[in-house]
C-alpha positions in Angstrom: 70.7 61.4 -52.3 68.0 63.4 -54.0 68.5 67.1 -54.1 66.0 69.9 -54.5 65.8 71.9 -57.7 67.7 75.1 -57.8 66.6 78.2 -59.6 69.3 77.4 -62.3 67.8 73.9 -62.6 64.3 75.4 -63.1 65.6 77.8 -65.8 67.3 75.0 -67.7 64.1 73.1 -67.7 62.1 76.0 -68.9 64.6 76.7 -71.7 64.6 73.1 -72.8 60.8 73.0 -72.8 60.7 76.2 -74.9 63.1 74.5 -77.3 61.0 71.3 -77.5 57.8 73.3 -78.1 59.5 74.7 -81.3 60.3 71.2 -82.6 57.9 69.5 -85.0 59.1 66.0 -84.1 60.1 64.2 -81.0 62.7 61.5 -80.9 63.4 59.0 -78.2 66.0 61.3 -76.5 63.4 64.0 -76.2 60.8 61.6 -74.7 63.3 60.3 -72.2 64.3 63.8 -71.2 60.6 64.8 -70.7 60.0 61.7 -68.6 63.0 62.5 -66.3 61.9 66.1 -65.9 58.3 65.1 -65.0 59.8 62.8 -62.4 62.0 65.6 -61.0 59.0 68.0 -60.8 56.8 65.4 -59.1 59.5 64.8 -56.6 59.9 68.6 -56.0 56.1 68.8 -55.5 56.4 66.0 -52.9 59.1 68.0 -51.1 57.0 71.1 -51.2 54.0 69.3 -49.8 56.2 67.9 -46.9 57.6 71.3 -46.2 54.0 72.7 -45.9 52.9 69.8 -43.7 56.0 70.1 -41.4 55.6 73.9 -41.2 52.0 73.5 -40.0 52.7 70.9 -37.3 
């Protein structure tokens, strides 16, 4: 089952993104991590959209 992002999850993502910004090169592990994070964020946006739709109906 998919779960929503928590505040701690969001902080970890932000910290890791800050770290990646400082790097001059990306390796495969970094790219895979970014891909997974993008998917999680898109899923979270989907949840948020559904919450808004359900709230207004």
